[in-house]
C-alpha positions, -999 to +999 in steps of 0.1 A: +000+000+000+014+034-010+017+060+017+000+094+012+033+111+003+041+084-023+007+089-039+013+127-040+048+122-054+034+099-081+008+124-092+033+151-095+059+130-114+036+113-139+037+139-166+075+140-164+084+103-169+071+072-186+054+043-168+085+020-165+105+050-152+077+057-128+077+022-114+115+023-111+114+057-094+087+047-070+106+016-060+138+035-053+119+062-035+101+036-013+135+022-003+144+056+012+180+060+023+186+023+019+182+027-018+184-001-043+208-017-068+198-023-104+196-060-096+173-054-067+151-033-090+151-060-117+142-088-092+115-070-073+098-054-103+104-084-125+120-063-153+149-072-175+182-054-168+181-039-203+149-022-193+160-012-157+194+004-165+182+028-192+152+037-171+173+044-140+198+063-161+170+085-174+160+092-138+196+101-129+198+125-159+165+142-147+180+146-112+154+123-096+178+095-087+214+096-076+244+074-067+242+070-029+280+067-026+276+032-013+276-003-029+261-037-021+271-071-034+249-087-060+242-125-062+275-130-080+294-112-053+301-081-074+298-046-058+269-027-073+260+010-069+231+017-046+208+042-061+185+064-040+160+093-047+177+126-049+167+154-025+149+170-055+131+137-063+120+133-027+103+167-027+082+160-058 
């Protein structure tokens, strides 16, 4: 269930990004400061990596998502960037 703030954020962001981008953005935003790796986004949203990476990249270019400065290991043991909503994105 989406919190009231998430519903408001979704309403404000809808005209700015497509539906896949919106799903990716909402997932990252819901993770708060914990953020999410691309693989976590792929697994949870059941999207292919070739869909997630360009979508998340688009959100980064728009200033809605940013590199958190931390990494987490993926299932193969590789360090992956943890993405989180930017300050600007959280205020939408």
